[in-house]
Backbone bond lengths (Angstrom), bond angles and torsions (degrees), N, CA, C in turn:
res aa  C-N    CA-C-N  psi(-1)  N-CA   C-N-CA  omega(-1)  CA-C   N-CA-C  phi
1 G - - - 1.505 - - 1.526 109.49 -
2 A 1.203 120.56 -164.26 1.517 123.73 -173.27 1.532 112.60 -67.15
3 I 1.352 117.59 -32.58 1.388 118.15 178.68 1.483 113.44 -70.86
4 T 1.377 111.51 -39.09 1.585 114.90 176.28 1.585 110.25 -64.40
5 S 1.300 114.21 -35.53 1.423 119.56 178.00 1.518 111.99 -67.65
6 L 1.299 119.68 -31.81 1.373 122.19 -178.71 1.522 108.19 -75.78
7 I 1.293 118.79 -35.53 1.441 125.84 -176.25 1.605 109.14 -74.86
8 T 1.354 112.92 -47.13 1.472 115.15 178.26 1.501 113.65 -72.56
9 G 1.277 120.90 -21.38 1.421 122.21 -179.56 1.468 119.16 80.52
10 R 1.348 114.40 17.32 1.581 115.96 -179.72 1.521 106.90 -69.97
11 P 1.367 114.72 120.99 1.400 119.26 -172.22 1.570 114.55 -60.33
12 E 1.316 117.93 -25.05 1.521 123.44 178.89 1.548 109.57 -55.88
13 A 1.339 119.82 -25.06 1.446 122.17 -173.31 1.550 110.00 -89.70
14 I 1.243 116.57 -13.03 1.428 121.58 -179.41 1.523 114.01 -108.64
15 S 1.362 117.00 148.37 1.491 117.64 -178.42 1.503 104.57 -59.02
16 H 1.400 113.09 149.36 1.503 119.19 177.74 1.512 110.08 -95.18
17 N 1.317 120.42 19.15 1.386 126.98 -177.06 1.524 109.93 -75.81
18 T 1.349 119.02 -19.07 1.375 125.66 179.73 1.496 113.14 -74.20
19 T 1.262 124.15 149.34 1.423 127.08 -174.87 1.502 115.78 -105.34
20 T 1.299 117.44 -19.86 1.496 119.58 179.32 1.507 109.84 -135.79
21 G 1.312 116.21 158.96 1.442 124.91 177.73 1.550 109.21 -57.71
22 Q 1.352 119.79 -37.01 1.393 120.36 -176.83 1.590 109.33 -64.92
23 N 1.325 113.41 -44.40 1.523 118.28 177.40 1.536 110.58 -58.30
24 M 1.269 114.64 -39.80 1.521 120.14 -176.53 1.477 108.90 -67.16
25 N 1.400 117.13 -42.12 1.419 121.22 177.12 1.448 112.29 -64.62
26 L 1.381 117.59 -43.97 1.469 119.74 174.26 1.448 114.50 -55.92
27 A 1.352 116.34 -46.15 1.469 121.18 175.70 1.497 113.82 -57.49
28 R 1.313 117.04 -44.14 1.451 120.38 174.83 1.512 113.98 -61.09
29 F 1.337 116.53 -44.32 1.453 122.35 -179.76 1.559 109.69 -64.27
30 L 1.311 121.88 -44.19 1.423 123.90 -178.09 1.466 110.97 -68.07
31 T 1.348 117.61 -42.42 1.496 123.21 179.32 1.524 105.94 -61.48
32 L 1.280 119.10 -52.61 1.479 121.76 -174.30 1.543 108.62 -63.40
33 S 1.376 117.28 -43.43 1.479 118.19 179.63 1.561 110.55 -64.98
34 G 1.300 117.98 -35.02 1.508 118.28 170.11 1.466 117.50 -57.60
35 I 1.326 112.67 -45.59 1.503 120.35 179.94 1.533 108.32 -63.84
36 L 1.315 117.92 -48.32 1.433 120.76 -178.66 1.509 112.63 -61.80
37 A 1.368 116.94 -38.90 1.495 121.37 -179.13 1.495 107.73 -67.05
38 A 1.323 117.21 -38.73 1.438 118.42 -177.47 1.475 111.28 -69.33
39 L 1.314 117.81 -40.70 1.504 120.82 176.29 1.516 109.45 -62.22
40 A 1.278 118.62 -46.29 1.460 123.73 -176.27 1.499 111.69 -62.96
41 S 1.317 117.61 -43.65 1.492 119.57 -174.51 1.607 107.78 -79.85
42 S 1.363 119.76 -29.73 1.472 114.97 177.31 1.460 113.70 -64.55
43 G 1.340 116.99 -30.67 1.439 118.04 -178.75 1.556 113.13 -72.31
44 C 1.405 117.51 -21.93 1.439 121.93 -177.59 1.527 110.67 -81.05
45 S 1.299 118.23 -20.68 1.481 120.08 -175.58 1.417 115.18 -96.95
46 S 1.292 119.10 -4.32 1.476 124.76 -177.73 1.593 109.87 -107.75
47 P 1.318 115.59 140.91 1.401 116.00 174.03 1.562 110.94 -64.51
48 T 1.318 114.84 155.70 1.488 118.66 178.87 1.512 105.05 -84.19
49 T 1.345 112.43 135.15 1.519 117.82 -174.95 1.461 108.63 -129.38
50 S 1.320 117.98 162.93 1.379 130.42 170.21 1.482 109.89 -91.20
51 N 1.361 122.43 174.70 1.345 121.65 174.43 1.524 115.64 -61.88
52 S 1.348 119.23 -17.32 1.451 118.57 -178.47 1.512 107.59 -89.54
53 G 1.288 126.08 0.90 1.447 127.07 -177.28 1.484 115.20 85.34
54 A 1.376 117.56 6.36 1.485 121.47 -177.28 1.519 106.92 -80.50
55 V 1.277 117.77 149.10 1.497 122.50 175.84 1.473 104.80 -74.89
56 A 1.370 110.08 141.04 1.466 120.22 179.81 1.559 110.81 -64.97
57 P 1.369 120.07 156.72 1.461 119.35 175.47 1.480 109.65 -58.51
58 P 1.356 115.02 152.32 1.441 120.24 179.81 1.485 114.08 -63.06
59 P 1.296 122.01 145.67 1.437 123.66 174.86 1.457 112.49 -62.85
60 P 1.339 120.20 163.53 1.523 123.79 178.32 1.497 107.64 -56.79
61 G 1.334 115.73 142.06 1.466 121.93 -177.61 1.485 115.31 78.98
62 T 1.264 119.64 13.11 1.543 124.82 -179.08 1.479 110.39 -130.30
63 V 1.279 115.61 137.26 1.538 125.79 178.76 1.484 106.15 -112.96
64 D 1.372 116.14 137.58 1.399 121.73 179.27 1.572 108.94 -96.13
65 V 1.350 115.45 140.51 1.432 125.18 166.94 1.538 107.12 -122.28
66 T 1.350 114.93 124.79 1.492 120.97 -178.47 1.555 108.96 -89.70
67 I 1.321 113.12 140.58 1.421 120.82 171.22 1.465 109.22 -107.37
68 Q 1.264 117.30 119.79 1.481 121.42 179.10 1.461 112.22 -165.23
69 D 1.320 114.93 141.44 1.470 121.09 176.46 1.555 114.25 55.73
70 F 1.368 116.17 37.11 1.376 125.81 175.88 1.552 112.10 64.05
71 S 1.318 112.36 38.58 1.468 120.59 178.10 1.584 109.72 -148.33
72 F 1.321 114.89 151.54 1.420 121.21 168.25 1.533 111.19 -99.52
73 R 1.272 118.60 132.86 1.471 124.47 -174.94 1.481 113.11 -128.53
74 P 1.391 118.15 112.56 1.375 128.01 -1.21 1.570 109.57 -73.98
75 S 1.272 117.57 156.54 1.384 119.63 -178.85 1.547 112.19 -84.54
76 N 1.265 119.33 -27.94 1.468 126.43 178.96 1.484 110.18 -123.48
77 I 1.359 119.51 123.76 1.418 119.35 177.57 1.492 107.11 -137.18
78 T 1.365 115.94 158.55 1.444 125.83 173.68 1.410 109.55 -121.94
79 I 1.378 117.07 129.24 1.529 120.01 -176.66 1.515 105.01 -138.65
80 H 1.325 118.26 168.05 1.408 127.06 177.53 1.553 106.62 -93.86
81 A 1.446 112.06 146.19 1.477 120.95 177.10 1.582 105.30 -51.35
82 G 1.351 112.18 136.64 1.512 118.81 179.29 1.490 111.58 100.03
83 T 1.340 117.79 -8.14 1.448 120.81 173.53 1.485 116.06 -84.43
84 S 1.260 118.04 146.20 1.518 120.00 -178.44 1.602 102.64 -107.85
85 V 1.335 111.83 149.40 1.445 121.17 174.22 1.539 106.97 -117.52
86 R 1.313 114.58 127.83 1.424 123.30 -178.95 1.580 108.48 -110.01
87 W 1.328 117.45 113.60 1.417 120.49 177.36 1.617 109.97 -90.55
88 V 1.264 116.06 129.26 1.471 123.25 -176.36 1.442 111.22 -120.27
89 N 1.352 119.04 119.01 1.469 122.01 178.72 1.525 107.29 -86.11
90 T 1.390 113.48 116.66 1.442 121.77 178.80 1.504 114.13 -115.41
91 G 1.372 112.29 1.80 1.522 115.72 -177.82 1.550 111.64 -96.89
92 P 1.303 116.21 176.96 1.485 120.83 -176.52 1.501 116.89 -77.22
93 S 1.340 120.19 -2.32 1.452 120.76 -175.04 1.570 105.82 -123.07
94 A 1.419 113.66 156.19 1.384 120.40 176.43 1.610 109.40 -76.03
95 H 1.360 115.53 145.94 1.462 119.51 -176.64 1.492 104.74 -144.66
96 T 1.402 114.89 176.99 1.441 126.75 172.01 1.504 111.80 -136.46
97 T 1.248 117.50 168.24 1.537 121.52 166.44 1.475 103.61 -127.10
98 M 1.314 117.78 125.94 1.406 124.14 -176.16 1.465 109.33 -138.11
99 S 1.336 120.35 129.58 1.516 127.34 -178.50 1.550 103.96 -69.05
100 D 1.235 116.31 140.15 1.519 124.07 176.57 1.607 106.64 -60.99
101 A 1.306 113.76 -38.63 1.454 116.10 -175.97 1.577 113.79 -94.74
102 G 1.333 115.94 11.50 1.448 120.44 -178.53 1.465 120.72 75.28
103 T 1.321 116.50 15.91 1.451 124.86 178.30 1.531 115.14 -61.27
104 W 1.327 112.27 -35.43 1.479 120.06 179.37 1.568 105.71 -153.44
105 A 1.349 108.32 156.13 1.502 118.55 172.52 1.546 108.91 -150.81
106 S 1.262 114.37 118.76 1.522 118.91 -170.11 1.516 113.33 -76.89
107 G 1.317 124.19 -20.78 1.381 126.44 -164.69 1.492 107.85 71.95
108 T 1.322 117.14 -175.59 1.496 120.02 -173.54 1.490 112.31 -75.51
109 L 1.266 117.39 125.52 1.483 126.65 176.01 1.577 107.50 -99.79
110 V 1.281 114.56 106.04 1.478 123.62 -174.21 1.523 108.99 -59.09
111 A 1.394 115.48 155.86 1.481 120.57 173.69 1.595 105.42 -77.31
112 P 1.281 118.38 159.28 1.436 126.04 173.69 1.560 110.51 -54.89
113 N 1.366 115.44 142.62 1.469 117.70 174.72 1.483 106.66 -96.99
114 G 1.366 117.64 104.78 1.483 119.36 -177.28 1.471 108.97 -164.54
115 S 1.267 116.38 -173.96 1.467 124.42 -171.24 1.574 110.06 -69.69
116 N 1.327 119.27 -35.77 1.367 119.75 -175.02 1.549 118.36 -124.31
117 G 1.390 112.85 3.87 1.423 120.66 -177.90 1.490 119.20 73.16
118 Y 1.333 115.52 2.05 1.551 122.78 176.14 1.392 112.19 -109.47
119 G 1.369 120.02 39.26 1.461 122.26 176.58 1.528 108.58 79.29
120 G 1.325 115.59 179.63 1.475 123.15 -178.71 1.481 110.52 75.95
121 G 1.294 118.89 9.86 1.506 118.28 -178.25 1.462 105.62 -100.64
122 D 1.429 113.48 -150.24 1.413 122.38 -175.06 1.551 113.88 -71.46
123 S 1.390 114.80 -34.11 1.440 119.96 -180.00 1.452 113.32 -142.96
124 P 1.308 119.19 152.48 1.494 124.16 -178.29 1.531 104.89 -75.59
125 G 1.321 111.58 172.57 1.501 121.12 173.93 1.525 108.39 -81.44
126 G 1.307 115.12 170.83 1.534 118.97 -179.46 1.459 110.85 -64.64
127 T 1.353 112.15 156.72 1.451 120.07 179.18 1.558 108.28 -129.76
128 F 1.334 118.29 153.94 1.405 121.94 170.40 1.520 108.70 -138.27
129 T 1.296 121.75 141.80 1.484 123.78 179.65 1.609 105.64 -128.64
130 F 1.357 114.89 133.16 1.377 123.68 172.53 1.523 108.87 -132.80
131 K 1.385 114.56 132.23 1.404 120.49 177.11 1.518 110.38 -93.73
132 F 1.300 115.26 128.45 1.552 121.34 178.47 1.431 110.67 -94.55
133 T 1.285 119.40 116.65 1.487 125.18 -176.58 1.552 113.48 -106.19
134 Q 1.380 114.10 -21.51 1.468 121.27 -177.63 1.480 109.76 -109.07
135 P 1.400 116.52 131.66 1.491 117.65 166.93 1.503 114.85 -58.45
136 G 1.271 117.43 149.63 1.456 121.36 -178.73 1.527 111.29 156.02
137 T 1.265 115.33 -174.44 1.462 121.71 177.87 1.621 110.94 -120.98
138 Y 1.273 115.60 117.42 1.499 118.65 -170.82 1.544 107.95 -112.52
139 G 1.287 117.58 113.33 1.472 121.59 172.71 1.477 107.90 -83.85
140 Y 1.327 119.55 150.65 1.450 120.87 175.55 1.543 110.33 -152.76
141 H 1.363 113.58 167.39 1.454 119.56 -174.02 1.529 110.34 -156.79
142 C 1.319 119.92 172.24 1.481 122.88 172.98 1.561 106.58 -91.26
143 A 1.340 113.31 123.96 1.450 114.91 176.73 1.616 114.38 -66.02
144 I 1.308 114.62 -28.26 1.448 119.25 -176.37 1.462 107.73 -70.79
145 H 1.351 119.63 -38.48 1.381 129.82 -179.18 1.537 112.79 -120.25
146 P 1.400 114.91 78.79 1.428 120.15 -166.01 1.599 110.13 -70.46
147 P 1.343 115.76 156.58 1.423 124.54 -178.60 1.611 111.36 -51.65
148 S 1.343 114.18 -33.50 1.517 118.48 -177.01 1.552 109.60 -60.91
149 A 1.402 117.91 -30.96 1.400 121.40 176.68 1.580 116.94 -105.27
150 Y 1.392 114.64 -21.11 1.451 121.27 175.28 1.548 108.11 -130.87
151 P 1.320 116.17 77.49 1.549 118.22 -174.21 1.553 113.30 -61.92
152 R 1.317 118.75 -14.93 1.421 120.54 -177.54 1.575 111.09 -98.80
153 F 1.259 116.33 -3.85 1.383 122.51 -175.09 1.651 108.71 -95.72
154 V 1.356 115.42 58.56 1.384 126.29 -177.79 1.551 112.66 -137.48
155 G 1.267 119.26 160.00 1.475 122.69 179.66 1.445 110.57 -145.83
156 T 1.400 115.30 164.20 1.502 121.18 179.47 1.476 106.15 -134.26
157 I 1.363 118.96 136.08 1.403 121.09 171.17 1.574 104.83 -120.64
158 T 1.372 111.16 125.58 1.466 117.33 175.42 1.540 107.86 -105.67
159 V 1.355 111.25 123.15 1.534 118.34 -179.24 1.553 109.16 -105.63
160 T 1.383 111.43 119.94 1.503 115.29 177.55 1.529 110.13 -99.58
161 P 1.366 117.84 162.06 1.390 116.04 -178.31 1.630 114.63 -68.42
């Protein structure tokens, strides 16, 4: 394919608009660099999944909170400073996680892409991770479904030293 042609340097795979071999080599190098950069960065922005589309277990030092059926589970957690919390959307609707005080805002976490919207499909739902470095109590909610309309769709994270 095109990538093999770029690596092997066969001129028929590259535009003949270049006038020297140096320009052709530069074009190959820049194209291949762009492809490799795109592949590398795409893996960093996606959650790790198994073949079933489930989100991989959290890394050490991280606690998961599931978002499903207009609730955070568990809704109240206590962690030590330096611990990260990863929110995982496993329900059929898009959601967010947003600090009541504006400390973090996840943006939209998409629903899983699968047969029934509850995971187990082709891809997991969106995730967001935040590392808590300061002790305190952090209330949060879904910005798409605010507490004024969904009073039980809230959570609290207590961070101890």
